[in-house]
N, C-alpha and C positions, 0 to 999 in steps of 0.2 A: 308424248308430253311435253310442254314447255317445262324448263327450269329456271326458274326467275325470282330471283330476289331483291326486294325494293327497298331502298333508303329513301330519306328524308332530302327533296330538293335544297341544293345550295347557293343561293346568289352570288353572281359573277361579278355584281358594280363594283368599280375601281380596277378592273382589268379596261388596259387599254385596246381599245377598238377604233380600227379606221378602215374606211372604205379606199380599195385600192384598183377597184374598176367600178365604174359608176356607168349605167346605163345614158347612153347619147352623148359621151365623153370620148375624146381621142378618137375619131372617125366610126366608131359602131353604136348602133342601137341599143343594142343588150351584148350583156357579159353572162356566160353560164360554164359550169360543169371546172370548178376551180382543181388545181393538182399545185400542190406545195412538193418543191424539194431542197434539200439543207444541203449546199457545198460545202458546207464547215465554213470557220474561221467568220460565223455570223451572218454568210452568204446566203440568199435565199433568192429562190427564183418563185415566182407565181403562173403558173400556165393558167390559159382560160380559151374557151372558143369566143372569139371575138364574129357575133352574129350581126350584119351589117344592116339588112333591113328593119329585123325586129327578136323578138326572142323564141322563134318557130324552131324546130327541131331540126328542118331541113331547108334548104338555099344556100345563098353566100354566105358560106360559115367557113373563118378562117382559125390557125392556132395562133395565139400572141402569149406575150409574156412581158413582166414586169420584173425586175430585178432590185431587192434591198443587201445592203452591205453592211445596215446596223441593226441585224437580227429583226425587220419589219419595223423599226421607228419611222424608217422614210423608204420611197418607193422611187424609182426611176422612171424614165417615159417609157409609155408603150413600143413595144417590138413587135414586128409581124413573122412570125417563125414561120410559117408554110401557109400557103394558097394555091388554089389551081381553080381561084373566081375571078372574073374581070366583068366589072359593073356596064350593065347594056348590052354582053355577049355571053357570058355563061354563068351560072350560080352551082359552086359543087360542095357539098358536106364534107370539109375536112375536120374531124372531131374526136372526144374522148382521148384526150392527153393522159397518158400512162408512165411516167418519165420514172430514170432509175438512174443514181448517179453511181457509176462502178468503181471500185476501188484503184483502177486504173487512172480515172481522172478523167474519162470519156461520159459524158451524158448520152445516153440512149433514150429516144421519144416515141413509144409506141403512138399508132392513131389507127382511126379506120376513115374509109372514104367511102362518103354516101351509105354505109352502114353494110356495104356488102363485098368492101375489099378492105387489107390493113396492111400497113408499113410500120416502118422505124427510121427516124430522124436521126442521125449523130450529131454532136457536136464535141471537137477537143479542144475548145476554148473556153470551157464554161458557161456555152450558151452565148455566145456572142454571134458566131457564125454557124450554119448548121448545112449538113447532106443528105441527101437524100440514101439511105443504108441500104436496105433491103425489101424485098416482097415478105409478108406471113401468108402460110397457105392457107386457103380457104376451100374446102371440100365443095364438090358439086353439086351436094343436094343442101347446101346452107342456103337458107332466105335470110338470113340476117347473122353480121357479124360485129362483135364490140371490143373494144381492148379497154379493161378497166371500169372504169375510173375509179380513185384517181392517181393509181400508181404501180410500179412495177416492184421487184425485188432480187438483189442478189443475195446468195444465201452463203454461207461459212467458206462452203465448198467451190466458191465462185461460180457458183451456176445460176444463170440469169432467168428467172423466171416472170413472165408474162402473163396476169390475171385476164382472163377474155369469155366471153360468151356468146353462144351461137342458136338460131333455130331452124331445127332439120324436122321437116314432115308436121309443121306447126306447135313442135316442142321445143322448150326452151330447156338449154344445157348451157353448165359452166365449164371451161377447160382453162388449161394452161398453155403456153409457148414456152420450149424449155429448149437454153443453150447455152453449151459445155464450151463452147469456142469465140468467147465474148460477142457472140451476136451475129456472126456471121452465115452459120444456119440453125435451123430451129425445128423442133420436134414436136408433134402434139401428145396431151397427156391424156389420161381417162378421160370418161366424160361426167359431169355429176348433173341429176337430172333437176330439172326445177329451177338452176341456178342462173341467174341476172346479174346486173353490175355487181363487179365482185372486187375484193381486195386480198393479196394473201399476205402473210404474216409469215418471218422465220421464229421458231420456237426453240432456237438453240439450247436450253438448259434440258430438254428433251432429248436432246441429238444434233450434230448437223446437219441431219437430212428431213426434219421433223418442218412441216408447213401445214399452218392452219389456214381454211378457202372461208371467208364470211361472204356471203350471198343475198342479195335482194332475192326475194320469190315473189312469184305471181300472187300470192296470200300476203296479209298484213302481218307478215311474220320473217325474220331473219333465222337463215339457217349456216351451219357452220359446217365443213369435211374435213377429216384428217389426213395426211400424206405423212410416210415414213421414210419415203424415198426419194425425198427432192423435190416432189410434187408431177412424178410418172404417171402413180395411180393415185387414187383416193379411195376411200373410205365412206361406208354409208353417212350421208349428210343426216343433221339432226338439228331441228328447233328449238333458238334459244331465247329469243325475246320480241314478245308483239311490238310493232312498230308501225307507221307512217308508210304508205307507199312511193320509197326512196332512194336513192344512194344510201350509202354511209361507208364512212373511213374506219380501217381497224388498224393499231398500229400496236408493237410491244414494248415497254421497260422492261428489259431482262432483269434490270439490277435494283430494282425497286427496293427500297427499305424492307417493304412490307411482303418481300419477294416476287418473284417474275409476275409482271400484270399486264394483262390485253386490256387497251385504252379504245372504246369505239366512241363515235359522234354518229347521230341519227336524228332524226325527228320524232316524238314517240306520239304525238296526236295520231289516235287509228284512223281518221278519215282523211286528215289534210296533212302538209307541209307545215308545221306548227310544232314550235316548242323545242327544239333543238337541245338536245342531252348528251350528255357525256356519260357513258357507261363502262364498266371495270369489272374484268374477269381475274381470278388469282388461279384458278382450276383448268387453264388451258381451253379456255370458251365454252364450258358446260353450264356454268351458272353466271348470273350477272348482275351487279347491283347497278339503278339508275339514281347516280350520285349528284349529279351538278347541271343543273339547267342553265343553258348557255345564253337562251335568247327565247324570249316569252313574246311569239309571234311568228310572223311568216318568215321561215328559215327550211332551206332545202338543200341540194349537194353540199358536201363538206370535204373538207382533205386536214387531216393530221400530220404532225411529225414531232419526233420527240425532241425538248430541248434541254433536258437534264434528266438527273435517275429517277425524278419524279413530277417533270412539268412535261407539258405539251404547247405547242402553237396551233394554231385553228384559223382557215378558212374556210369561208361557206358563203352563200348564196341567201340575202337578208331583205324581206321585206317586197314580196313577187318579184324578185329577179332584179329588183332595182339595182342592185350593186352585188359586188364581190365583196365582203368585208373580211378583217384580218385583226387575230386575238395574239399578241406576242408571247403571253404566258400564262398559260392555267395548270395550277397545282394540282396533282392529283394524289389524294391522302392514302 
C-alpha cells in the first residue's frame, strides 16, 4: 500500500536558476545525468555526461564537469574528466557519475562503462586532476550494471557506499558497493529486487549504520529500503510515492528545525518527465508530502545537495534535455 501525504504546491518563482550546461555548447551536442558535489567553502562541482553526437544513451559519451567557487552563482569552463572515445575511431559510453567527497579531502567518482563494467576515478586536488583508481566487481551473470546516479555516500563510520543497480536473468536489482579502506577494495551488499537508479542516504539519528536506499522501479512508483548494518544487508522494499518513470535524488537534512528531514526531487507527472517536485519525509521515508513544484514543464534527472539546516541546492535536466540548470537555494519548511 502506498503511504502518501499530499500538500499544496508552492511556487518557486524568485529563486535564481542558471543554465550550467547547454546543448551544443562547449563541444557536446547534449548533456545529461547531473551530479552535484559540495566541496565546502562555497565550492561546488557539477558533473554530467557529455554526449558528443546527440542525446542517445549510448555512443561517444564522456564524463565532464564544471566548477563554481561562489555557491553556484557563476560556473567555470567545462573540463573533460574521463573519456575513452576518439572521433572517427571509437565510441565508448562512460556514464552515470556518482561522486562522493570523503572526509580526507579526496573525491571518488564511480562510473560505468557501456553499462557492462564499472570503475572509480580519484582526485586528490578537489577535482583538478583525475586518476583511474579501481575496477568494481561485476558478476558473470549480470547483463547490465549502472552506478547511481547521482551520488555516493560516506557514512559516519567512514565506510563508503556506492549505490548501483544491475540486471540478472532479465530481472532488475539494486545493490551497494561497500568499502572500509577508503575505496581500495570493495564488497557487494545484498540485492534489492526491482531496484533501478538509486541513491543512498545516511540516517544518523537512527544510528551510525542506518542507511536508506531510494530506488526507481519498473512501475510508476518509488521504492525505499532500509539497512541497519551500513548497507551490507537490506530489508524488504516498500513503495512510497507515485512518480514518473525517472531517476530521483534523495538527501537528508538531519538538523532541520522541524526534526530530521528527507528531501527528494523527482518529476511527478505519472506518464512523462514533467513537473519536477520536491517531496519531504519526516519519518525515515515512510510517508512523503509533495510540497514544492520546482519546474512546471519538461524536467527529468536531478541532483540535490544540502546548503543549510533547512535549504537545498538543485541541478536538473530541463526542457527536453536542452540544458542542465541549477537553483542555488530552495527553502524546505
